[in-house]
N, C-alpha and C positions, 0 to 999 in steps of 0.2 A: 462728459456723459460717456455712453457706452459705446466703442466700436460697433459698426455696421456688422450683421453676419454673412455666412458664405453667401447666404439666399439672398439676402438684401444688396448684396455686392450684385448680385445676379438679376436682379429685377424682381424675385419673387414677392408676391405679398405675404409675408409672414404674421404681419399686423392682426388681420383679418380673423383668424384663427384662435388668435391668444385673447380670449376672453377672458372679462372682469373675473370671473370664478378660476381658472386656472392662469391669470397672469403670475402671479410669485413663484410658480411652478415653473414655469417656461420661458422665466425671463430670459435665461441665460440660451435657450434651444434657439438652434438655427435649422431652418430644414437648406439638404443639399439638394434639393429638385432643380436642374433635371439630370445631375452627375453621376446622384443614386437613389434608388426608393428609400424613404424612412417608413418604419413600421406604425409610427404614433402619430404622423403628422403626414397629410398629403402635400403637394407643391403647393397650391394654393395656402399654405400655412393654417389648414384646417384640421382640428385633431379627429383621428379617426372615429368613426359611433362606438365601435366597439372599446374603446379604450375611453372613452370618458365615465364612466360610471369609477372603473380603476381610479382615476383621476380626481376624482369629485371623493370618492375614500380617502385617499390620500392627502385633500384637502382640509377635509373635515379632521382627521388626526393633528395636523397642526406640524409644524417642522423638531419641534423637541420631541412628539411620542413616534414621530417619524424613526428618527434618528434614534431615539431608546429600542424600539423594533426592530431595527436593522443591527444594533449591536446585538441585541439577545439571537439572533441568525447567525451572526458571527461566532458568538460564546457556545451556542450550539455544535457549529460545525468544530470548533477550536477544542472544546470539553470531550468531542467523537472520536479524538485525534484524526481529523481527516486531513491528510498532507497530499503532497505532489511533489516527488522527489525529480530533484536538477541534476542530469548527468555533467553538465559542465563543470559543476563543484568538485574540486580534487576529492572533497572527501566523503562527495556523495549525500550534500545536503537536503534536506528536503524545507519546502514555503509554506506556511500554512495555505489552506484556502483560500482562492482568491475570489471570494462568492461579490457577484454585483445584484444588488436586491432588490430591483427590479424585474419583475420576470416579462418576457417574451407572449404578447398574447396574441393570440391567433382565431379567426373566429371558426363557426362552426362550417360554413359554407367554403370557406378555402380548406380546412380541413378532409372536406371529405375529396377534394381533388386531390390533393396532396396525397391521401393514404391509396386513392387509385392508382395513380403514377407510381408511388412508391412499389404496391406488389404487383405490379405489371414489369416494375425491373428485376422485384426478385425473382419473376417468374423465369425472364430472359435470362439470367447470370446464371440461372439452374442449369438452362437448356443448353447454354452456352460449356459451360461447366462437363454437362454429362458427352457433349459429343465432344471435347475437347481430350478428356480420357476415356472417350469411349472409339465410336466409329470414326472419327476427324472428319466427317464430309463437309464441313465447312471450310477447311483447309484445303483439301481434295478438291472443291468446286468453286475454289477460289474467290469465297467470300471473305475471308481472315487469311492474311499473310502469316507464309509457315515461320517468319522470323518473328510475328508479333508473337506468337507461343513458344516456339524451339529458344527465339533468344532471351527469355523473358525468366529469371532465375529465381522466380515462386514457380514456372512448370517445373513438377517434381517426376521426371520419367520413371520411376519406380511405380508410381501410382498409376500408371497406365494400364487399365484394362482390371484395374480393383473398382470393384463395385462396392461402395458404402453400404456397410448397415444401416437399413432401413431406406435406403434408394433414394438419399438425397446428399446431394453436398451440402447445400447452406441450411444450415439452419438458425443461425443470427445473423444479422446482416443491417450495415450500418453506412449510411448515406450522408454527405456532406451537402448542405443543401445553401443557395443565396439565391437574393432576388436581382435581376434587369433593372434598369432604369423604370422601364414598364411596370414594374411591378408583376410580373409574369416569376414564377419558382424557377432556379438552373439547378439541374445539377452541377456541383463543383467534384465530386469525388465519390469513387466507392471503396464499402471496406468489407471485403470479406476475408480477411487473412484473419485475424481475430480482434473484433471491433470492438472499442473501446468505449466507454460514456455514460452506461446503463445505471452504472452504482453511481457514480457522481451525480448522477440526474436524481435517482435517488436519496442522495444526501442533500443534494441543494432543496428538493420539492419538501422533504421534512424540514430544515429549517427555516424555509419561508412561511412554510403551510402555519407550522408551529408561531412565529412570529407574527404572520397576519391572519390568523384564523376567519376572523370575521369576514376579511375582504376574500380570503379563498371558500370561504362558503356561501358567500352571497356572489360570486360571481360563476357560479356552477361550474368549476373548475373540474373537468373530467380526471378520474383516479387511473393511476397504474399500475393499483395489484393486481387486477383482472388481468392484465397482459403477462406479467410475470408467471401469475397463478397457470394460464395456459402453457407457456414457454415450460414451466415445470412438468408437468402432465406430460407433455410430447415425451423430454427426456426419459422421464420416469417410463413411457411406455417401449421404449428401445432396450429396458432390462427386463431379461428375461429369470431373473431372481428377484426374491422379495429382498432377499439379505445380501445384496451388493450394491453398498452405497454409488450414488451418483458423484464422480470428484471433477472439481474444478483445476486444472492444470496449471499452473503458476511458474513464470521462471525463475520468481523468488523474491526477497521482500527488497531487492537491487532495482529493480523495473521501477520506470517512473509512475506506472500507474497499479501498484501491486496494494495500495491501503484500496479500490476496488475489487480487484479480487476475491480478498478476506472477505470484504462488507456482503460481495453478490452469494458468498459461500453461506455465510451466515444468516443472510438473508432468504433463500432459496430451501436452506436446509442442507445444502451439498458439504462436501468433504474437498477440503484446499489440501491439496497435494502437488508436492517438485517432482520433477525425474527421478530423484533419487529414492524419492519415496515407494517407488513400481518398479514393480521386476515382472520379465516375461517369460513365459515358462511353454511348456509345449501346446499345453490347454488354455493358453490365455494370460491376460494379465492380472497382478495381482499386486494389494497394496501392502508392505512391509511396516506393519503392526507391532505392540509390543507383546501381543497374543498370538504372532505367528504371520503367516500369509492370508490375505483377505481379497477374494478376487473384487476386480472391477471390470464392469462390463459398458461404464458409458461414461466419457471425461468432456467436459467443456472447454474445451482449447482454448488457454488464455496466450499462448507459449508459439513462436511465428516456425510453422509447419518443418521449415529447413534445420531447425535445430530439433528436432522431437525423435531424431534416431540417428546417435552417431556412427550406425553401423552401416543404413542405406541411403543415408542424406547426408549431413554436414559432417565429417569426422572431426571437426574442431568442436563440436559442441558438446559440455560439458552439463548440458543443461538438460537432455533427454534421456528418453529412456532405450537401450538397445534391444531390437528387437522387436521395435513397434508397429512399425511396417508390414513385419511378417503377421504379427497379430491381426491387424486390419485385414489383410488376406485373405486369413483363416476366419475373418466374420468372426472372431470371438470378442471385438471390444467395436464400441461405436464411436468415432467422434466428431464433437461440434466444435468447431464444421471442420469437414475432411479436409485430411492434409492434402496439399495441393489446391487450395480454394483459391489464393490471394492468387493465384495467374490473373484473373479476371478483377482486377482491382488497379492493376497497371493503366497508368494514363493514356499510353497507345490503345488501350482498348476503345476508350470513350471514341477514338475517330470512327469506331465501325460500327459502334451499336444503333444510330440510326438505320445504318443500312441493315443490321443484324433482327432488330425488331420487324421490320417487314419480310422480311425471309425466313424467323423462326416462327412467329408468333403470327404474321399476317397485320399485323398493326405497325401504326405510326407509334411514336412516342409519345406518352400523354404526358411525360417532364422529361423535360429535354434535356441534356447536361452541355456544358460550356464549351462554344465551337473550339474543335479540336482537330489537329492534322498531325500523324507521325509521319515524320522526314523519312523514313525508309523505304517513300516511293519517290522516282527522282521528276518527275511531273510535280507533285504537291511539292517537294522542296525546293525547286527551282521558283516557284511562285511565293513560297513562302520567303525565299530571301529576298525577294524585289519588295516585300512589304516589311523588312526583319524590323524596323523600328518601330513599330506600331502593333506587335504582336510581342507575346512572353512566352519564353524559350526553359523548357522544362527536360526534367530527366524522362525518357518514355515509361523503365519500367521500375523502377527502385526508388526509394524516397531520399537517396544523395542528389548533393549539385551534380547539375552537368561539369564537364568538364571545362574549368577557367572560368567558373563562379563559383565564389564565394556564400550564395544563398541558392535555398531550393529552387525558386524562381527569380526569372530575369527578366524585366525588360527591355527592348533589344535599343529603344533610346536612350536608357539610362548608363548602357557599358561605354567605357572609355573606347578610344581607337584599336589599343593595343588587345583589351578584352573581346571586342568586337571581331577583329580579325582572326585571333586563336580560337573563337566559337562557331566563326563560318567556317574555319579550316578544319576543324573538329568535325562538323556535319557533313561538309563534303566528303570525309576521309570513311566517316561510318555514320550515317543518317538516322540507323535502325536505332541508335540510343537515343534520341532527341525528339519533341514531341514541338509543337509551337501550339499555342491555345490565344484567343482573344484575351487582351486587354479587359479585364473588367472591375470597377470599383463594388467592392462590397458596400450593399446595404444597411441602414444603420437601425439603430432600435437605442431606447433611452437608461441612461444609465445616472445613479443618484450620486450626485458631485457636488457639494458646499453646499447643502441644501433646495437643489436645483436637480432638475433632468436635463443632461446634454446628451447629444446622438454621437455612438459610437460604432464602427464598422464590428458586423459578427458574422460569425457560421452558424450556421444548426444543425446537429448530427441528428437523423432519426432514425430509428431504430426497429425492425421488422424481425418477427420471428415465426418460424415455421411450427404450427401446433396440429394438433392431430383434427383440426377443423378448416386448415388452410392457414394460410399469411395471413400473421395480424400486426398492425402499427400499433408501438408504442403510443398513447396518447399525452405526447409530450416531450421533449426531448435534452439533449445537451446544449446549452448554448455557451459558445467561445468567444469572447468580446474582446477587440483589440483596443491599447491604448492611444493610437496612433490615427489618428483622423482620416490621413491619405493610404492605411495596410490594404495591403490586396491579401492577406494571408493572417493566419493568427497561430502563435504556437505559445502555448504555456510555458514553454520551456526557457522564452524568452520574453516573459512577461504576460498580460493582459488579466483578465477576471473571467470566471463563466457566470450563467446564469441558468434559473429554471424558465421550461414552455410550459406556458398553460393554455389547452384545448377549452376555448367558451363553449360551453352546450345551453342549449335554449332553454332547457328546463332543469329542474333538479338532477342532481345527480346521484342512484344509490351507492351505498360505501360499500368497498370491496375489500378482503383483508385476503393473507394469505393462510391466516389459522384458521384450522377447523371448525364447524360449530360446535358448541357446549354437547351437542347430543351426539356427536360423532368422533369424542378423541379416543385415542386410544392411550393406555394408561402405558408408560414408559419410563422407567428410573435410570435409563442408561443414555451416556450423550454420543453412541457410537463406537466406532473404531477409533484406537487412538496412534497415530503413524509414528512408526521410531521417531523416523524427524524431530516432529511435535515433543516428544518425550525428551530426547535431547535436550532440545532446546527449556522445555520447562525447568530439568535437574541442573542445566547450568544456568538456570535465570535465579534459581533459589542459592546458588552457590556464589553468583557475583553479586549481590543484593548483601547478601553473611558476610561475604567478605569485604567490601564498603561498610558494613556498621561495624566490623572488627578495626578496619585502618581508623575509622571516624572516632570510635571510643580511646583508639591507641596515639591520635592527633589531638585528644579532647585532655586526655591526663598529661601528653606533654605540657599543654597550656595554661594548665590548672597549676604547674610547678616554673613556668617562667619565671614569675616574679622571687624566687624562692632561690637567693644567693649563697645558703649554706653548702659546704662540701659534700653532707648527705644528697641532698637534691641536684649536684652537680652530676652524681653517680648515677643517681634514679634516670635524669636527661640523657647520661649517656645510653643506659642501657634501654630507653625506648628510643632513642634514635638508631639505637644499631638494629632493632627489630624492624622498625621503618625501613632501614636500609637492606637487608634480608629479602624483607617483603617485595622490595622493589619501587616504593613509594617514595623517597627520597635519593637525591644522589652521591654517591659515596664522597665526593668532594665537599660536601654541606655539613659533614657528619661533627665538625667541629662547631658550626655554627650557632646562633641564638637562637633558644628553642621556637619564636615568633618566627622566624626565616626559615627553620624546616618545616614548620605547620603549612606554612605557605606555601611551600614546594609542593606539599603531599595533598595542598587544595588544589593547585595552581601547574604542576607540571603535566602536560597531555602527552608525553612522549612516554614516560615512564609508564611501563605494564602495572604496578603497582597503587600508582599514585590514583586516587580519585576521580578524574574526568574520564583515565580509561576504565575503572573500576563502572562507573555508574554509566559510561557510553556501552561498554560491554552487556549491560544488563538489558539496557535499554534495546540495543540491536538482538538480542537474543528473543525479547519478548516482542520484537516486529513481525519473527520470523512466524509467530505463531494468534498473530491478531484472529482470526476467525472463532478462538478459544481463551480468549482473552480480554476481561471486564473492563469496559470505559473508565470505569473509577481507578481501578488498579494501572491503568496505563497514563491514567492524568499522574497518579501517586509517583512513576518513573519520571515521568516528564517533567514535574516541578523537580525534582530530586535532579534529573540532570542541567536544571537551567538555573537552580538557586549552585549546585556546584560549580559551571562553568560563571556564571554572574561576576564581574569584575567590582573590585571593593571599592566605593567611594570615594575615601578617604587614606585609601593605601591599607595593606592587611597587616590592621594593628592588633595586638593580644585579644580587645574587647571585642572587636569584630568579628575576629577567628573563633573566637568561643560563641558568639550569637550565630554564628551561621552553621558550625558544628552541631548546635545543639537543634535547631530549624532542622539541619537535616536528619539528625536523628528521629525527630519527631516523624520527618516523613515515611523515613524508612520504618516507624513503628504502625505508621497508618497502613503500609503496604502490610506488614504481617497482618494486621487486624485484618484488612480485607482479605489474603489469603485464607485465614481461620473462619471468618464469619459469611463468606459471600462464594466463595466456590466451593462447587457440589465435591464433595470429600469423594470422588471416582479416580480412575486411575491415573490420570493428570495429575492430580492436586496432590498424589502420593510419592509423584517423579519430583514435584517442586520441594516439598517437605522432607523429599531423602535429599536432594543438593542444600538445602538450609541447614539441614542437621549434620552432614557432612563435614560442611566448611567450618560452623559452629566447634564441633569436636578438636577439628584441625586448630582451631582458632587459642579454644580454652586451653587445648594441651601445651601451645607453644607459650603461653601466656604462663602456666606455670612454670615451665622449663627456665624462661626468664627471670622471674620472679619471686621463687620459690627454691630452686636449687642453686647449688653452687655456693657463693658467699653473697649471698644479697644484700646491699647497700639497704640501710634502714627507711625503713616506709616501705618498701618492695611490696612487703605480704598488702598494704593497705591498697598499691597500686595493681595488686591483683583480684583482691573485693571491687575495685572502683572499676576495673574492666569486665568483669562477669557479672555486675551489676548485682550485687549480693553483699552490701554493705549495711543494709536495714537485717537484712535475716541474721548475720553473723550478731550484729550487735543485741537484737533480741535475745540470739542463743548462749552469749558470751557477751558478760557484761565486764571485758577485760580489754586488753590492747590485742593485737594481731599475733596471735600465733600459729605458728608454722603449721603443726596437725591438724586442728581444728579449722584452720583454712582450706587446706589441701581437701580434706575432707568434705567440705560442702562443696566446694568449685569442683572437684573431679567424682566424689564417689557417692552424693549425698543423691537417692531418687526422685526425691521430691523437690529439691530444685533445679526449677525448670532452664536454669543456664549451664548445669553441672554436663560432663563426660557421661556419664552414668544413664542421666536422664535422656539424653540425647541417641545413645545407643539402643535405650529400651525402647524409644518411638522410633529407630530407624527398623528394627528387628521386626515391629508393630505394621508398619508398612510394608515391607518386602513378603512379610506372612501374606498380606490381603492380596498381592498382587500374585502370590503364586497359586497354582489350582492343580496340585499333583494330586493322581489319583490312587498312586502308590505310598503316598504318605510320607516319601522322602525329601529334604530340603533341598532347595534350591542351590544355585551353586552361589551367588549372593549372600542366601540367608546361614550357607555353612561359615561365609569368613566371618558374616555377623554376629552369629551365634559364639562361634569361639571367643572373638574378642570381648562379647558382652559379660559371657558368663567371666570370665578371665578377670577383669577389672569390678564384675558385679562381686565377688567374693572375694575380692583383695583386701587387706588389712591397711589402713594408712601409713603406718610402720613400714609395711613392706612395698609401699611406691615409690618407685626412685625413676629418675630421669631415662634409663636406660628402656624399664619397663612403657613411657608416655611415648619413645621416640617407636619402639614396636610397634603399638596401638597406631600411633600416625602413619605407619608405613601398611599396614592391615587396612588402612581407611583409606587409603588411593587404594590401595589393589581392590577394597571394594567398592571404588568407584568404576576401575576398567571392567571389574566381571559384571558391575552392571550394564555396563555400555555393551559385552559381547554376550550377556543373556537375552536383553531386550533390546538392544539398537543397533539395527544390522544399516544403519548409517552414521556417517562418524560427523559429528558437531563441528562445523566450520573452526570455530576460535580452541577446540578441545586441543588439540598438539600445543597451541603456543602459550596458553595458560597454564596447563598441567605440571609444566617446568617448575613455573609460579607458586603452583598450590603444595 
C-alpha cells in the first residue's frame, strides 16, 4: 500500500480533487497545505480550474506519447547546445540544460495583478536610483540610512552626479517571486545589476512549444516576441548613428550564463562583445574589428558593474574596458543597466521599500516583498536576536554567505551552538552587514517524474523592460525548481531544474515575431562587424580542427601497421611515433611501447598539449567564444567529436576499437568541414576559419613530407605519406606503379589540383587574404606580402629542387604569416595562442 502523503498526514482532503479523469497523473501528488501554496492543487485537493485543460490534454496523450514529447524537448535543447556552467567544477564543466517539462500556468486575472505590482516596483527602484546618484534626499531626510548606500559594494561613488544617457538607470529588471501559504505573490529579491533568465526562458519556451504545439496553441499562451521587439526598439532609440551596432557586453565564455548572452545577441540581432573587444577614445567607445575601429553607442551589460572599468572601478578586473566610466560621463555611450544600478538589489534595501513606496510614489506596494529587517539599526537588531531561531540570517549586501555560515542563508534554529554564538557576535560587532528575513516555504509546482506529476518548490523570475511606450512585463518567466521538497532557495549551480511559465489568455493570441514583414525587408548581404577576438577564435578553431585531423590520420597510420612484425614496419612505427612525440601527442617514455599503447595514449592522455583530448577541447573552447555566430549543426559536430574522443573504451583500447574510433572521429571532422563549406556564409568570419585550416594543413603536410620522403626513409614510407595526405587513389590512377619519391612529392607538395597539396593550400590562402584586403592604392597587405612570396616560390619550384631546407623555410614563413595576420587584423590576443604556438 502506498505511504500517506504529507497532506494526508496533516489531515487535508486530497482524494476529493483526484478525480478519475486525472487519477493516474496525480496518484503520487500530495498537497502541502497549509505549509505552502501549490500552483496546481488547492488545499482541499482540488485541481485549480486553469490547470484542468492542460491535465486533460496530457491524459489524452497517454504516458508513452508524453514521454516521447518530453524527450523531444530535451533533444531540442541538447541539439541547440544549451548549457549551464558549473563554477565549482575544477575544469569549468558544463551541465546539460535541466528542463522540467511541465510549465507553470498562470491565469489572466493573476497576471494582471502581477504586472501592476512589477511596474510599480520598477518605477520605485528607478526613482531611488535617481536619488542615490543624484540629490540624495532620501538619505539626507533620514528615509534611507547612509550605511545602506555607502556600505553597499554596489554603490559606485564615481557614478554620483553622472546622469545616464536616455535619463534612465534601469532598462531591464528582474524580480524573483514566490507565494505565501495563503496564495499571495511575494517578492523574494530584485535583480537590477544584470538580470539573467530571459534567454533561458526563450529556449525553454521554444523547446516546450515545439514538443507540445497542440497544447500550447489550445491554451492560448501569451507570446513573448512582442516584449523583446519593444525592448529591442527602445535600445535602438538610444543610438544616434544608424551604423553603430548595439552590443551585448559579456564577461566571456567562462560565465555561468554565457550561452544566454550569445543566444540573446543572436535573437535580438545584437553584437556579442567582451571587454577586450572595446576601446575608449576621446570621442567615444569603439569596437575592435578586423576592419578597424567601429563606434558603439549602446551596450546591453551582462557584466557586473564593478568589473566594467579597471581604471575607475575595480583595478583587479580583466574583463572591463578602461575609460568606460569617462565615456558614460561624456554621454557618448548608453549602458543598460546603468553602472551602479545594482545598489538597489541588496537584501538590505527590502527593509525600506515599503516605507519608500509611500514616500516616493505616494502608494502602498502592490506586490509586497518578504519581511526583511536590516540589522544596522540597534533597536531592530535587539528585537531580531530575541526571535533569532525563527528567522533567516543573510548577507545585507552581496551574494556571499554571512560570516560563519557555509550557505548564503541560514535559519537560526538550524545553527549549532558554536555557529550561533559566532554569528550573534558578528551581528553585534557589525550589524550593518546582516539582514534577518521571515522564514518562508517556497510554493510548489508540478514536475513530471516516473510518469506522474509530483510537487516541487520553485522560484519564478519575471522580467520587466523599459520600452518607448513605458514599462512592459514579459508574459512568461524563468522558473527554477528545487529537487529538495523542503528547499528555501533554488540554485542551479547545486542542482535543480528549470521550467517555462505560460500566461493563459482568455482568447486566441495573435502570433508575433521579431522578423520584419516581407514587404518591409531591407536587402542586406553582410552580417555586421566582425570583432577581432571573434576572428582570432575562428582562425584558431580552424587550426585546432585541422591539427586534430592530422593527429588522427597519423594515429590511424600507426594502427594500420601494428600487426606487421617486419623490420621495415618497425622502422615506420618508430618514425610515426617520433613525429607524434614531437607534436606532444604521446609521452617520450612510451616511444618504445607497442603501437596500440601509443595510439591509446594519443587518444586518451588529457595532460599532453598535442594529444587529441586537448586538441578537440581547445577547438570546442574556441568555438564557445563565438557561439553567437556559430551554427548549431557545427557546434553539435564539435560536441560529438569531444564526446567520442573522451569516451572510455568498453573492452579496453584494443587495435580494432582504436581503429573504429579514429575512423568515426575522422568522419565527424569531415562533416564539420562540409558544414563549413556548405552552410557558413562565405564572408570575413568564414575566411579566417579557412585561413586557420589551410595554414595548419600546410604545416602538417610539410612535416609529413620531411618525415617520410627525405633522408633515408624506411621501406613503405612513401605509402605512409600518400595515406596521410589522402592521395592514394589519385596516385594510383596517375602512376600504375609502386610509390616513387619524385611523383609522390610532386602530388603531395606541388600539384595545384590536389586539394591536400601544399600549393593548393597556399593558393587558397592567397585568395582569402585578397578578399579580406580592401586597399585603395593597390598595395599588398602585410599578410599578402608574406603569402605571395611563399606561394610564388613553391608554385614555380621543380620537384627536383624541393628539399628539406626549402620545406623548413616554408614552415617558418607560415608561422610568420600567422603572426602577421594577428598583428594586422587582431587587436586582441587569442587566449590559447601563446601556449599553443610553440606546439604549432
